[in-house]
N, C-alpha and C positions, 0 to 999 in steps of 0.2 A: 607413604608410610613414614613421614618425618614428623617429629614432635618439635615444633619451633617455639612453642610457649612452654618452656621448661621451668620447673620450680625446683630450686636447689635448697638443701638444708642449710640454715644459717650457721649451724654448729660446724666447727672445723675438727676433723679427725686427723690424728698424727699416725702415720705409718712409715715404715722404713723400706727403702728401695735402693737399688744400685743401677747405674747405667754408665756407659762408656763415654767419656768426654771426647769431643771431636771438634775440629775447626770448621767454621762456617765459611763457605766459599760462594762467590757470586757467579752465577751462570750467565755468561754473555753471549752464548750461542743462540739464544732464542730472542724473540722480539720483546724487548723490555729488559728489566733487571730483576732476576730471580735469585733466591737463596737456595743453595744446595746443602744437604745434610742438616736441615733445620728440624727434622723429625728425630726424636730420641726413642730408644727402646729401654724401658725401665722394667726391671725384674723385681717382683715382690714375692715374699713368702706367703704361700696360700693360706695356711692356718692362721697366722698372726694377722694378716690383712682382713680375714673373715671375722676374727674376734673383734677387731677394732671397728669395722664398719657394720657388722651384722649381716653382711652379704659379700659376695665376691665383687671385685672390681669389674665394672662394665663400661661399655662405650658410652660416652657422654659425660663421664665424671671429669671434673676439673681438678688438676693437681697444681699446687703452688710449690715451687722449689725455693726454699729460703736462702740457700747458698748462692742463688743467681740474682739476688736483689742488687739494684744499681743505686748506690748512695751518691753518685756524682752526676746528677742530671744537669742538662745544659740550661734549664730555666731556673726559676726561684723556688723549686719544689723543696720543702723542708723535710720530706719523708723519702725513704728509699723507694724506688720504683720496683714493684713486684713483678715477678715473672710467672705467668700462668701457662699451663699446657692442658690440652684436651685429649682425653683418651679416645682414640678412634678405633682401636681394635685390641682384643685381648686373646692371647693364645697361650699354649703350654710349651715352653722351650724343651728341646730334647735333653738338655743338661739338667732339667729339673726332675727327672725320674730316678728313683732309688733302685737298689738292687732287687726290691720286691715288685718292681714295675708299677709302683704307685707314684703319681706326681705330687710334688710338694712345692713347686714354684709356678708362678704365672708371669707372663711377660706382656706388658702393655705398650702399644705403639702410640706415642703422644706427639701432637703437633701444636705449634704456638696458638694461643687463643687470639681470636680476632673479634672485633666489635660487630657482632651480629645479633639478631633477635633472640637466638637461643640462650645467650649469656647475659641478657638484660639485667636479671636480678643480681648477678655478681658484679657487673660493672656499675650498677646504681648504688653500691655500698659506699659508705664514707671512706675517704682515703686516709684519714687519720692525721691530716695536716692541720686541722683545727680551723679551717676557713670554709667549711661547708662544701668543699669540693668532693667529687666522687672519683672512684677509680677510673672511670671513663675519661675524666678531665686530665688525668695524669698519663695514662698508658695507651689510650686509644688514638689512633691516627685517622679515624674515619672522617672527621670534619675537615682535616687538612687535605685528605685525598679528594673529598668533594669540592673543596675550594680550588685545588689545582686543576681538577677536571673542568670546572666551570670556567676557569681562566683560559684553558686550552680551547674550549668550545667558543668562547667569546673572541679569541684571537683568530680561530679558524673562520668564523663568520665575518670578521673584519677583512681577512685576507682573501677569502673566496666567497664573497657575497652572492656571486652569480655563477651559473654553470658555464662550462667552456673555458676559454683562455682570454685574458685581458691583454689587448694589444695597444691600448691608448698611450702607454708610456714609450712606444716605439715611434721614432721619427721616420716619415715616409718621404723619400726623395721624389719631388715632382718630376714626371716625365710626360712628354707628349708623343704618343705613338704615331708619328708621321701623319697627324691629323691635318686636313685642309679645311680651314675655317675662313669664311668670308670676313674681310676686314671690317665691313660695315656692321657685322653682327658681333664683333668682338670688342670688349672694352678693356683698356689698360694692357694691350698686347702690342707686340711689334707689328710692323707692316707685313712682314713675312711670317705668316701663321703656320707654314709647313716647316716643322722643326724635326731634325733627325734625333733619334734616341741617344746617339753618342754625344750630341752637342749639349752643353750645360753652361748657361749664362744666367745673368740676373733676371732676365725675363722669365725663364723657366722656373727658377727658384721661387719667384713671386706667385707663380701659378699654383693651383691646387692639383693634387694627384688625380690622374684620370682613371685610376683603377685602384682597387683594394689589393695591395700586394701581400698582406699578411692574411692568407686564407688558410684555414684549418678547421678543426672540430669546434663548432660553436664559437666562432670568433666575431661574428657580426653583432654590433651593439648599436647600430644606427646613429653613430656619432662620427662626424667628419674627422679625418686624420689631422694631426698637427694642431689640434685645437681651433680649426677654422670655424668662423661663425656660420650659422645656418638659421633658416626660418622653418616654421612648421604650420600645418593646417590641413584642411580637407581638400583644398584645390590648389593648383599651382598658381603662383603670382603672375599677373599680367605682363610684367616686365622682369627680365632677368639678365644677368651679365655672365660672361663666359667663366666657367669654373665655380659657379655658385652652387651651394648645397641647399636642399630643401627636403624636409621630413614630412612624409604623408602619414598622418595619424589615422586615416580611414582604412589603412591596410592592416591586416592582422596576420603576421606580426607587422609592426610599423616598418615602413620601407624608406630608405634614404636614397634620394636622387641627386644627380649632378648634371648641370646644364653644360652641354658641349658647344654651345653657340647656335644650335638649331633645335635640338630636342633635349628633353629630360631623360637621361639615361640612368637605369638602375645602378646604384652603387653597392648597397648591401642591405640585408634585413636584420632586424633586431631579434636574434634567436637566442640571446643569452637570457635565461630566466632567473629570477630571484629565488634563491633556495634557502634563505635564512629568515629570521623574524626580526631583523634589526629595525625595520620601520614600523613594527606593530604598535609601538607606543605612540606613534604619530597618528595612525589611522584608527586605533582602538579595535581593529579587526584583523587578526593574523591571517585570515583567509585572503585578504586583499593584498597582503605583502608577499607571502610565499606563493609562487606560481607553479608548483609541482603538482603531479597527479595525487600525491598524498594529501595535499591541502584542499584541492578542488574536487576530488572524486572519492578517495578512500574515507576521508574524515568529513564528508559532506553531511551537514546536519540541517540543511534547508528543507523547507516544506512547501508544497504546492497544493493549490485548491483545484480539485478535479470534480466536476459535477456536484459542487457544493460540499465535497468531503475533503478535509485536510489530510494530505498524504505526505509521508516522509519521502524525499527524493531518493535517498539511499535505501534500497530494498533488497532483501535476500532473494535469490533466484527462486527459491521454493515458494516465497510469498508473492513474488511478481507473477508467477505462472499458476498460482492456485486458482482452481475454477470456483466461480461463484454462481449462485442460483439467479436466474433471470426472472425477477418478479415483475 
């Protein structure tokens, strides 16, 4: 029951009203920054306002307060910035009744005008600056809010491009958990391959970590710690050295292995999924970038050919189970 395509009379009607001035305070107790006491209660004389408008004041009317104009804008505006309020509710105050019990006052609850579809005709009017600018160009903060929001989203995608937690910037101290490795199978290690956890010398520092010590919610990214080099492929290489990393791309998710001198031991899985569209410009297909259920399942627009008929893969349950005649 909303009328968002409102049409306002281009003529301006002058009426008198009174309201109590009050200080505007910022409310910092909520999430964000909000103004308190930004609504005003304006009292009008019932008969005089009716004679000026031809009707009573009603919700949706826009009121301009001339004494609230701002002549000292921060930009190069050559005209004073106007202050508009929207009537949201009209009531009869208790003080507006005479001794005969008949009302002669109306009170309008007014809130500051915002740049929305309802007030398009008002904000599209000429600002009077002589440069073909509109009221929206001077008093609206809509575009600035959109730009700020887009910058926040872009920074969030840059900071949290994948799900889970990023541990690549953490250094992992290599330790050997009392492993016993044959000297013949180990390259670039000391003759004594059995090393205690408490011991720390140059040979241990040069080794790769034997386990992923930063384990938590979605921390695996299939990348070796400390920036160690690694190979990838569908099968393990025929020759390997102790501490070497290898990524198996035939696993889903991809799995990183580490060679302990005898066997390839699982190190971690790539469980961090891409949740933004940063790489969409490179692939020209956002579905191949975002790996969430929203991209691959909810917004699935692919089609499949079944028995010669092209069927949309995303089907409503009522259509998927709808019976058909067997001809």
